[in-house]
N, C-alpha and C positions, 0 to 999 in steps of 0.2 A: 386560480390562475386565469389569465386572460385566454380567451378562446384561440387556440392555434389556427383553427380553420379560417378565422377572420384576419388575424394579425400577422401570422408568420410569413406568408408569401411576400407581402409588401415589405416587411422589415428586412427579410433576408436578402431580397433583391437590392434593397437600398444600401445595405451595409456590406454585402459580400461576406457575411460571417459564416456562410455555409456553402460548401462546395457541392453543387448540384450534380457533379459528375462522379461523386464518390460511389463506388460499387463494392459489393461484398468480395472479400478476398477468396480466391479459389483454394479449396482444400487440396492436399496432396492426394494422389490416387489411392483408394482404399480407406481413406479417412472418412468419418461421418461428415456430411455437408455442414458448412458454416453459413449461418445467416445472422446479420447484425441486429435483427429485430424480429419479434414474434408477439402476437396478441392472442389471448384466449382465456380459458378458464382452468381451474383446478390447480393452479400454481405456476410459477415461472422460475427459470434459472438463467443467469447470464454469467459467463466467464470468458477467459481468453481462448479456451480450448474446447473443441467440439466433443471429444471423448469425455471430458470432465463434466460438461453441461449435460450430456446424455446420462451420465452416472447419477446426477442429481435428479433428473426427470424420472429415471427408473425408480428411485426411492419414493418420489412423490406419487407415482402411479400405483405403487404397492401400498399406499396408505400412510407413508411416513409424513412427518411435518417438516417445516422449514429448517429446523435444526438438524434433523436426520439427513435431509438432502444437502445441507451446507457441508456437513462433515464428509459425506460421500463425495461431493464435488471437490472438496479440498484434498481428500486422499487421492483422488484420481489426478489432480494437478501435480501431486507429489511424484507421479509416474511420468506424466507427459510434459510437465514444466519443471523438471528437477533442478534446473539452474536458478529458479526463482523461489521455489517453495519446497516443503517437505518436512518430515519429522526431525530433520536436523536443524530446524529453525524455530521461528516464533511468529506471533502476530497478535492482532486485536480484533475482537468480535463484538458487534453491536446487535442487540436483539430486541425487537418489538413484540410483546406478548399481546395478542388480540383479546385474550380473556380478561386480563387485568388492565390493559391500555397503558402498561408501563414499558419503559425502555431501560434495558440493563446492558452492561458491558463486561467483557472478560479481558483482562490484561494477561496475555500469554507471552510477554516479552522475555527474551533471553536475559540471563543474569551473569554477572562476573563471579568468579570464584570468591569464596569468603576470605581468601588470602590475597586478593588483588588490592592494590593501592593506587594512588595517583601517579605512580611511576611505572605503571604496567607496561607502557610502550616506550620507555626510555632505556637506552644503552649508553653507558659511559656519560650519563648526564644529558644526552641528546636524543631527540625523538627518532625512532626508527623511520626509514623511508616507508611511505605508505604501502607500496606494493609488497615490501618484505613483511610488513605486519599482516596484511591481508592473507597471504598464502602461508599460513603458519597455524600451529595449534594455539598460539598465543591469542589469536583473534576469536577463538571459539568460545561462545557463551553457553551456559546450560540451556538446552533447547526447551521450548515451551509448547510447541504445536500439539504433540500427542496429548499432553495434559489438558490443553484447551479443548480438544475434541471430546475427551472423556468427561470433563466437567460440564461442558455444554449439554451433552447427552444426558448426564445425570440430573441436571437442573431442569431441562426443558424438552428433552427428546422423548420419543416413543419407541424407538428401536434399539436393539443391542449394538454394542460396539462392533461385534463380529459381523452383524448383518450389514451395517452401513459401510464397512470396509470391503465387502465382497466385490462390488463392481470394480474397485481399484485393483484388488488382487487379480481379477480376471484380465484387466488391461495389462498389468505388469507381466502376467504369465504368458499371454498370447502375443503381446507386443502392440505397439502403436506405430502409425505411419509417420515417418520423419518428414517435416515440412521445411520450407526455406528458412523460416525463422530459427528453428531448432538447429539446422545445419550452420547458419551464420553464427549463432551463439557458441556452438561447439568450436567452429573454426577460430573464433576470436580468443578462445581459451586453450587452444591446442597446445601451445608452448608449455603452459603450466600443468595442464591435465596429464601430459605425457610423462611428467616427472613423478607421478604417483601411480604405481602399478595397478591398484584397484580401480582408480579413476580411468586410467588408460584402457584397461580391459573392458570396462563397461561402456564408455562413451567414445572410444576411438578404435572401433573394431578394425583389425588389420593395420592399426597405426594411423588411421585417417578418420576425419569426421564422417559419420554415416551419410550415405547418399540420400538426397531428396527422393521420397517415394519408397525407400527401403523400410523394413520393419525392425524396430528396436525392442528387444525383450529385456526384462529385468526380473528374472526368477528369484534373485536374492531378496528384492524388495517385496515380492509377493509372499515369500516365506516370512519376512519380518512382519508384514501386515497380519498374516495368519496367527503369528505368535502374540501380537498385541490383541487380536480379537479373542484368543483363548484366555490369556492371562491378564489382560488389562495393562495399564501403563506401568504397573510394578515391574514388568519385564524390562522397561526402559530405565525407570528411575531407581530401581532396587535390584535389578536382575541381570541376566546375561547380555541383553542388548546394551544396557548401560555400561557394563564392564567392557564391552568392545568399543564403545564410544570413548571411554576414558583412556583405554590403552592406545587408541588411535590418536587422540589429540595430545596425549602426553609423550608419545613416541611416534611422531608422524612418519608413516611408512613411505618414505621418499626413496626413489631409485638412487643408490649411491653414485651411479655413473653420471647423474644429472648435475652434480655439484651444487644443488640447491640447499641452502640453509633454511630448512623449515622448522623454525623455533618451536620448542615444546610449549604446550599450554599448561595452565594451572588447575583447571577444573578437575575435581576428583569425585570418587564415589559418594562422599559425604555431601558435596555440592549438589549432585543429582538428587540424592534422597531428600534434601532440604527444600527442593524447588516447590513453589506454590503458584498456582494461577490466582490472580487477585480479581475479585468481583468489585469493580469500582462504580461509583456514581458517574453517569455520563456528563459531559458538558452539555449545556443547554442555552441557546440564545433565541430570542424572538426576532423574526425578520419578516416584515411586511405581512403580518398575520399568520406566519408559519412558525412552528417550533422546530429548531434545528438541533439534533442530538448527535454527539460524536464522542471521541475518546478523550479522556482526561490524561494529564501527565502520568507516566513518563512519556506518552506520546505528546507531541506538540501540535498534532493535527487539530483537535477540537478547540484549543485555545487560539490558535492562529487563524483558522478559518472563521471562528466565532468573532474574534476581535475585528477582522477585516469586514465582516458583515455588519458588525456594530457601527463601524466607521461609516460604511456606505448608507446605513439606515438613517443617518442624521439628516439626510436630504432626500427628496424624491428622486427617483431614477430620471436622469435627463433624457429628453427625446432625441437629442443629437448623438449619433453613434460615436463620434470622436470624443465627446465629453464623457460618455459612458465608459469607454475603454480607458480614458485618462484617469478617471476616478478609481476604476478597478485596479489599475497598475499601481497607483500611489497608495491606495488602501492596503494592498498586499505588501508594498515596500515598508510601510509603517508597522504593520503587524509582525513582519519578520525582524524588524529592529528590536521589538520587545521579546519575540520568541528566542532570539539568540542570546539575550541577556538574562532572561528570567526562568526559562523552562528547563527542568531536569527531573530526575527521579524524586518524587515528593517524600520518599522515605529518608532522603539525605538532604533535601533542600526545602526551604519554606517557599514553595512555588505559589505565587499570588494568583491562582486560577480565578477566584471570584472577582478579584480586582481587574484582571485582564479582560474579563467578559462583562464588566459592569457598564451600564449606560453612561454613567458619569465619566468613566475613563474613555469610552468611545467618543463622547463629545469633546473631551480634552484633546484627544489625538486627531479627531477630524478637523480641528482648528488648523492643522498643518496643510490641509488640502487647499491648493490654489487653482481655480479653474483656468487661469491664464498661464500657468507655468508648472512644469514637472519638478518634483523634489529632486535634490541632488543626494545621491548615496555616497557614503553610508549615512543614513539618518540615525541620530542618537536615540536610545531608548527613553521612554518616559518612566514615571514612577507610579505604578498602579495603586500604591497605598495612599498616595497624595495627588490625586488628579488635578492638574493645573493646565490651563489652555496653552497649547504650543510649547510646553516646558520640556526640557531634556533632563535626564538623570544619568550622568556619567558618560564615558566615551562610547562610541558605536562599536558593536561587536560584529566582525565580519562573519559570513556564513562558512561553517566548516563543510568539508566534503561528505557527501552521503552517496552510497551506491544507488544506481538507478533501477536495479532489478527487484521485483516483487510481483505478487499477483493479487487480484481482487476478484471476489465473487459476490453476487447478490442473489438472494432466493426469497420467494414468497410462496405461501401455500394456500389451499382452498379455504382455510379458516381465517386468513388474514394476518397470520404471523409473518414477520419479515426479518431476514438476516442480512447484514452488511459486514463482510469479513475480509480483512486484508492480512495476508501472511507472506513471509519472506525468509530468505537466507542471506540477505543483504546484497553483496555484489552478484553479478551474473556468474553463477558457478560457486558462490560462497567462498569458502577457504580453498576450494579446489581439491579437498581431501575427502575421498569416499571411505566410509567405514567398511573394511574388507569383510565380505560375506554377508553384508547387510543391505547393500544396494542404495544407500542414500548419502548425499553430500552433507558435510558439516558447515554450519554457518560461519561467517566472519563478522557477526554483529558487534563485537566489542570494539571494532574500529569506528563505530559510530560515536564513541567517546572522543572528547578532545584529548589529544596526546599531551598537550601543555595548555595552560590558560590561553584562550583566544586573544584576550587583551591583557598583557602583563600588568600585574598589580590590581586587576579588577576580578572580583569573584566570578568563577566560571562554574555554573551548576552542573556541567556535563563532564567533569573529570572522572576517571575511573575510581571505583571504591569497592570495598568488600560486599559482595552480594548485590551490587548496584545494577540497575537497569539503565542502559544507555538511552539517551533521548532519541525518539523516533519521530518521523513525519507521517506515519500511517494515519489515514483520516477516514475510516469507514463511517458513513453518515446515514442517518434516517431522518426523514422530514415528516412531521405530523401537522394536521390541522384539526382543531377541535378534538384532539385525542385519537384521531384515526390516521392511518398511514396514507401519505401522499406519494412519496417516492423514497428510494434508497439508492446510494451511489458510493463509489470509491474508485481508486486507481492505484497502480504502481507508479514508480518514478522518483524515488528518493525524496528530496525536499520539494521537487516539482509536484508531488502528490497533492500538497496543500493548495497550490495555485490551480491545479487541474480541477480539484473538487470545488474550489471557490468559483472557478469560471463556469463549470457545469451548472452549479446552483444559480448563479446570476443569469446565465443564458436562459435557463428554464423559467425562473421566477420573474426576472426583470425584463427580459428581452423577448418574451413571447414565443420562444422556440419550443418545439416538442422535445421530449427527452432524447430521442434519436438524433435530432439536429443539434441539441446542446452538447452531446458527446462527440459528434462528428466535426463540429465547428473548429476552425484553426485556433491554435493556442499560443499564448505568450505567458512567460513566467518571470515575474519580477520579485526578487528575494533580497532586497536591500543591497543590490549590487549596482555598479556603475552602468552596466549594460543589461538590458532585458533580453533573455533568451526568447526566440520566436521561431515558429515553424514557417516553412516557405509559404503556406497558404495565408498566414497572418501577414507576412511581409508583402504579399501581393495585394492586400486590401487598399482601397483608396484612402482609408483613414491613416495609413502609415505616415504619409508625408505630413499630414496635419499633426499627428502625434510628435513627429520629429521637430516640427516647428515649435511645439510646446517645450521641447528640451529632452524628450525621450530618446534614448540611444538603444539600438537593437543589434543583437548578434544572432546569426542563423544557427539553428539546430535542426536535425532531420525530423525529429518527432518528440512530443512531450506527453508522457503518460499513456495509459491504455485503459480507459474507464469502462465500467459496466454499471448498469442500473436496472431497477424495476420501478414501475409506477402503477398505482391503482387508478383505473379509469372510472369516470362517473357512473358507467353502467355496470360496474362490478368486475369487468374483465381486468386481467393483468397484462401489462406491456413489459416485455423484457427487451433491453437494448444493450448493445456492445459496439465496439469499434468496427467501422466498415473497412479500415485499412491498417491502422497503427498496429505494430507488432504482428503483422500478418492477418489482422482481423480477428474479431471475437466471435463468440457463438451464443446466441440467444434462443431460448425455446420455451414453450408452454406445454402443459399436460394435454389440454384439448384446444387445438388451434381454432380460432374463429375470427373472421375478417371484420 
């Protein structure tokens, strides 16, 4: 990568791509301090939450490796970020093994019941209103997070399940300090949380969102973690925790006085017992001398980020900032056109992963880029099996809705192992249904399926099916050069995860930013829609008017994503980086700080 010491100040001042006034978010009183960056030795952790980052650092200091620390961090996020993550959900993990120089992935995505079919979300032949589908047992898929933790530890970890869960147990038992983000997320969900007594009791003490600076305890979750530590995930997939999950989703414990119709789900004990984490081959694309590894389908992250990078790689990075942003936006637009048409669960669909990532297809799709004019959405998909310059294959498929809540963590250890892990329960607050006595929310991941075909008469790879995994946008990414780790990154944010990871990578590799600057820079997200979502900082750039003159249309959103990353510096130190402001700011730390 180009030397940031020489290139970044000039580039950033010229483009306005980095807000020099960004400062770390202040933690609530009593919470560990948050810092968006840290540099040093012995390993590094970056997450959205200071308690969770501290849990990972604790495990590293005690001799654990990156996998041990990643599970500890994720378990702590299940306590402090319960509306985004937890054992009621699923996720995707990418792991670089320093001994073998191999990248492996685990698919811990939730699955539909074996009794589900493409009519899962239809009533009287019509699709359910989305909000009704979300807050119901019907939206709950078999959770995969606990199984992912256990399998990762079995394959690559050095510590027991019980040991790595211990920091999270302690946080749940003693409590964590409520910050503004947690308060705001609770308040936004107050109406539906109060309709479920177990959720109301846990997250609305006294009937109201917990005050900023107060302490929230979750002894039920601490006990659940202890049980998992003693018995392993059989307690969930074949035991009493699972029995409580099934009872809850099949008979949602809604307050009768609320009048809410919380439809029952289909997942049963046999579905839980049949769940498997899948060890998949990662996606891999070459980009400007780097090897970019990410998640294969059923995630669309690796294929969509990879296709966009392939399109961008057809030409050198332009020196002009407007031209650079123009190409980024339209490459993303094209990649989303293909994502919406072709990507789904590969167990049910012939997903053309190799074709989407092939240099020949990238060249064929790059033909659409016009340096003097923005593309008009919706762009039609191409045919990865038969790459043809500027050719279309069937009608355009619009983007379906995906919830924006999720969490991402990145970890590295002293041996050079790296983990990039994105986990989720889908919407902020998931289904809104807490398992009574167990302290965790159930996901609403099945609403990531298309309720009906996106384009009538055109095959939709993302319709529900028996045991099927809904398409995801999670994009945990690891970047290597000559077989050694350079950086790892990822983000929450629904479908904006893909554009966030793409923008962080291009900021770092193409635009000479440091990793911290690449994460902090203002974002725009183009997903084959008429208007591109853009943050206020992006809309304030001088390039905005020039982009609009090319035909780009922007619509404002408060923020996009909340990325974290780690990077190996040339002198062997680790750099950990997180958001300075988005979602209240993230927390980066290293085992042995060194300037």
